[in-house]
Each structure stands twice: as C-alpha cells, then as structure tokens.
C-alpha positions in Angstrom: -0.1 -0.4 0.0 1.3 3.6 -1.1 2.2 6.1 1.7 4.0 8.9 1.7 5.0 9.6 4.6 4.9 13.5 6.4 6.2 14.6 9.6 4.8 11.7 11.7 1.5 11.3 9.9 1.2 8.9 6.5 -1.2 10.2 3.4 -2.2 6.9 1.6 -2.7 7.2 -1.8 -3.6 5.6 -5.1 -3.1 6.3 -8.7 -4.6 4.7 -11.3 -5.1 5.3 -15.4 -3.2 7.0 -17.7 -2.7 10.6 -18.7 -2.4 13.9 -17.6 -2.6 14.3 -14.1 -6.3 14.5 -12.6 -6.0 15.0 -8.2 -9.2 14.4 -6.3 -9.5 15.5 -2.6 -12.7 14.0 -0.5 -14.6 15.7 2.1 -15.2 14.9 6.0 -17.7 12.4 5.4 -14.8 10.1 3.0 -11.6 9.5 1.7 -9.9 7.6 -1.4 -13.0 5.3 -1.5 -15.2 8.4 -2.4 -14.2 8.5 -6.0 -15.4 5.3 -7.1 -18.0 6.9 -9.3 -15.4 9.2 -10.9 -12.1 6.7 -11.4 -13.6 4.4 -13.9 -15.6 7.4 -16.1 -11.8 9.9 -16.1 -8.8 6.9 -16.1 -9.2 6.0 -19.8 -8.0 10.3 -20.0 -6.0 11.0 -16.9 -3.6 9.5 -14.2 -6.5 9.7 -11.0 -5.0 10.5 -8.4 -7.1 10.1 -4.8 -6.5 9.7 -1.3 -7.1 10.0 2.2 -6.7 13.7 3.7 -4.0 12.5 7.1 -6.5 10.8 10.0 -8.3 9.6 7.9 -8.3 5.8 7.3 -6.0 4.3 5.9 -4.0 8.2 6.9 -2.4 8.9 9.8 -2.5 11.9 11.5 -0.4 12.5 14.8 -1.9 11.4 18.5 -2.8 15.2 18.8 -4.4 15.9 15.6 -6.8 16.2 13.8 -4.2 19.1 12.0 -6.0 20.8 8.8 -3.4 23.5 8.6 -1.3 20.9 7.6 -3.5 19.7 4.3 -2.6 21.8 1.3 1.3 20.7 2.9 0.7 17.1 2.1 -0.8 17.5 -1.3 2.0 19.5 -2.3 3.9 16.9 -0.9 1.8 14.5 -2.5 2.5 16.4 -6.2 5.9 16.2 -5.9 6.0 13.3 -4.4 4.4 11.7 -7.8 6.5 14.1 -10.0 3.8 16.1 -11.5 4.5 19.4 -13.1 0.8 20.2 -13.9 -2.3 18.8 -11.5 -6.1 19.0 -12.3 -7.8 19.5 -9.3 -10.9 18.3 -8.3 -12.1 19.5 -5.0 -15.8 18.0 -2.8 -16.5 20.4 0.3 -13.3 19.4 2.8 -10.9 19.1 0.1 -11.6 22.9 -1.7 -9.9 24.4 1.9 -6.8 21.9 0.7 -7.1 22.3 -3.1 -7.9 26.5 -3.7 -4.5 26.7 -0.8 -2.4 24.7 -3.4 -3.8 26.4 -6.0 -3.6 29.8 -4.8 0.4 28.6 -3.5 1.7 26.9 -7.2 -0.9 29.1 -9.5 1.2 27.5 -12.7 1.4 24.4 -11.2 -2.4 24.0 -11.4 -4.2 24.0 -15.1 -8.2 23.7 -13.7 -10.0 23.4 -10.4 -13.0 22.1 -9.3 -15.0 23.0 -6.5 -17.7 21.3 -5.6 -20.3 22.3 -3.0 -17.4 24.5 -0.7 -15.4 27.6 -0.4 -12.3 26.9 0.1 -10.0 29.2 1.9 -12.6 31.7 0.8 -13.4 33.9 4.3 -17.2 34.5 4.7 -19.3 37.3 4.9 -22.1 37.9 7.7 -24.6 36.4 5.4 -23.6 33.9 4.7 -22.4 33.0 8.4 -25.8 33.6 9.1 -26.7 30.8 6.3 -24.1 28.6 8.0 -26.3 29.1 11.3 -29.3 27.8 9.8 -27.4 25.0 7.9 -26.1 23.1 10.5 -29.9 23.2 12.5 -31.2 21.8 9.4 -27.9 19.1 8.9 -28.9 18.2 13.1 -32.1 17.9 12.1 -30.8 15.0 10.0 -28.3 13.2 12.5 -30.7 12.8 14.6 -33.0 10.6 11.8 -29.7 9.0 11.1 -29.8 10.8 7.6 -25.7 11.8 6.9 -26.2 15.1 6.1 -23.7 15.5 3.3 -25.4 12.5 1.6 -29.2 14.4 2.4 -32.0 13.3 2.7 -33.2 13.1 -0.6 -29.9 10.0 -1.3 -31.9 8.2 1.9 -35.1 8.4 0.9 -34.5 7.8 -3.3 -31.1 5.2 -2.9 -31.3 4.4 -0.1 -28.4 1.8 -0.2 -25.9 4.8 -1.3 -26.9 6.1 2.0 -26.2 3.2 4.0 -22.5 3.4 1.6 -21.9 6.9 2.6 -22.5 6.3 6.1 -19.9 3.8 5.7 -17.3 4.7 4.5 -17.3 8.5 6.4 -17.6 5.5 9.7 -14.1 4.2 8.8 -12.7 6.9 10.7 -14.1 6.4 13.6 -11.6 8.0 16.0 -11.3 11.2 13.8 -12.8 14.1 15.8 -15.0 15.6 13.1 -16.6 18.7 15.0 -13.2 20.1 16.3 -11.6 19.2 12.8 -15.0 21.3 11.4 -14.1 24.0 14.2 -10.4 24.7 13.2 -11.1 24.3 9.2 -14.0 27.4 10.2 -11.1 29.2 10.9 -8.7 28.5 8.2 -11.1 30.9 6.0 -9.4 34.0 5.9 -8.2 34.1 2.9 -9.7 37.9 0.6 -11.2 38.4 -1.9 -8.8 39.7 -3.9 -6.5 37.2 -3.0 -8.8 35.0 -4.3 -9.4 36.9 -7.3 -6.1 36.7 -8.6 -6.8 32.6 -9.0 -5.1 32.2 -12.2 -6.6 28.6 -13.1 -9.5 27.9 -14.9 -11.9 27.4 -12.3 -15.7 25.1 -12.7 -17.8 25.5 -9.0 -20.4 23.4 -8.5 -23.1 23.3 -6.0 -26.6 21.2 -5.4 -29.4 22.9 -5.4 -30.6 21.1 -2.1 -27.6 21.2 -0.3 -28.0 21.5 4.0 -24.1 22.1 4.6 -22.5 25.0 2.3 -24.8 27.4 1.5 -25.5 28.8 -2.5 -24.0 32.0 -1.0 -20.6 30.2 -0.2 -19.7 28.4 -3.7 -21.6 31.5 -6.1 -19.5 34.3 -4.5 -16.1 32.3 -4.8 -17.4 32.1 -8.1 -18.1 35.5 -8.9 -14.6 36.4 -7.3 -12.9 34.5 -10.0 -12.6 36.2 -13.6 -13.5 33.7 -16.0 -15.3 30.6 -13.7 -17.9 28.9 -14.1 -20.5 28.1 -12.3 -23.4 25.0 -12.5 -26.1 24.3 -9.9 -27.2 20.6 -10.1 -31.4 19.8 -9.0 -32.1 17.7 -7.7 -28.6 17.1 -5.6 -27.0 17.4 -1.8 -24.1 18.4 -0.6 -22.1 15.9 -2.3 -23.1 15.6 -6.2 -20.0 13.8 -7.1 -21.7 11.0 -4.4 -25.7 11.5 -5.5 -25.7 12.3 -9.4 -22.6 10.6 -10.7 -23.6 11.1 -13.6 -24.1 14.9 -13.8 -21.0 15.6 -12.3 -18.7 13.4 -14.2 -20.2 15.8 -17.6 -20.3 19.2 -16.0 -16.6 17.8 -15.1 -15.3 16.0 -18.3 -17.0 19.0 -20.1 -14.9 22.2 -18.4 -11.7 19.8 -18.1 -12.3 18.9 -22.5 -12.1 22.8 -22.6 -9.7 23.7 -20.4 -7.5 21.6 -22.3 -7.9 22.7 -26.1 
C-alpha cells in the first residue's frame, strides 16, 4: 500500500489510469474511496490520483491531531512525490481547503480547478455566516433522523443503498474528532476576496441545490470573485453531487476539462 510519510503522519494514495494528472480531494465524510464513481469514468484519459487526508483511514495523523493546517502541505508533498509539474484538481467540500490553497500557492502548476460544494479557504461574509448557522440546524435534524447531512435526505429516500455506503465510508474513521476538525477548518477561512480574485487556473464551481451543509452563497461568492469562473447548480442533489448524481457530475467536470485542454 503506497504511503507518503509526513512528519509523523502518513498519507495513503492510489493512482489509476494514464494521461495528464487528475487529482481528487475528498470531503469530511470520505476518504480515497469516495471517488469510486469518478475514477472508472476518467482513468482512460487521465492519471487519476485519489488519497485520504491525514487522519482519515487509512491515512494517519499525529496523536494530537486533527491538523487541517497541514492539508495543503500534504497535498503539495504528494504532487511532488508523484513528480507532476502540472495537475488538475477536483475538490469536494473539505477538499476545497486543500485545493484552493494549493492553487493560490502554486498557480503555475494547476491546469484546472473544480470546487464542488465548497468555498475552500475564502473568508465568509456576514450573510453567509447567518446562512451557515441556519444550515447547521437543518443538519442536526437530519442527524437525529439517522441521515448523514453530507448525503442528504433525498439520497436516503431515493437511493438508500448509496446512503448506506456513504455512511459506511464515513465510519471508517471512527476516532477522528470531526466536530473539532470542522471548527478548525472554519478558522482557516481567512483568505480575502482580493487574493482569490487573483486565482489563475480556470475554475468550475458546482453546487447541489438541496445542500444542507454549504449554502449557495458560499460557492456563488467564490465563483463571482474569480474572473471567468463557471458556476453550475445541480438540481435534485444535496451536498455530495459527485456521489448522488455521478453522471451529471462527471459530465460537467469532463466538459470543463475538455475546454481547458483545448
């Protein structure tokens, strides 16, 4: 099993396929397995790289973790380890913290950036903070009914097997304090709109219209600040469009990447 050693932590990763590097960064409820519906779709044209953030099984963090502050450095080290001069990044939710920060740090090495249901490290405004508070209440209600908010009520109703699988992947990291991690991720949202506006790589933002984790405003603001960015809203989908509506997600990402590669 391939691991990248990182100052007492270990980052698990896999590569699939051949072609230009396409790297996927998972959200709080996932790990490298999250992309099981994307890798088979893209591996004929790209080298697909999936990994588990530190602390997420089978990766490991130091005993005093979680350490989301190290996510972007881990990502940079992994890209260097694999020897890629240029990458395409696909980020889901928490993965947006890693990928947006990396794209801002290494703009010349990122060919394209997809931010799905995530604002990354962009600092929130007051309206967004109020909306996040409202969504926290909605998420708590879903949890009380045995539904994972990142999967969503529609997925639980219409695709119960996929909802079960989502929860099973989430439960592979039982010792990770995800509440503490969410707080620390929020504290990392300090990047100004002016900094984000200087982002160089082409940007596609996706948002599921029934997302109860990240409000539309969060994703809309990110797209609005970056010149030329695209924003796509996916109907009948919650926070995890890539999981719930993989055909739509894959089509939108493939079309975006095809345009970038021309």
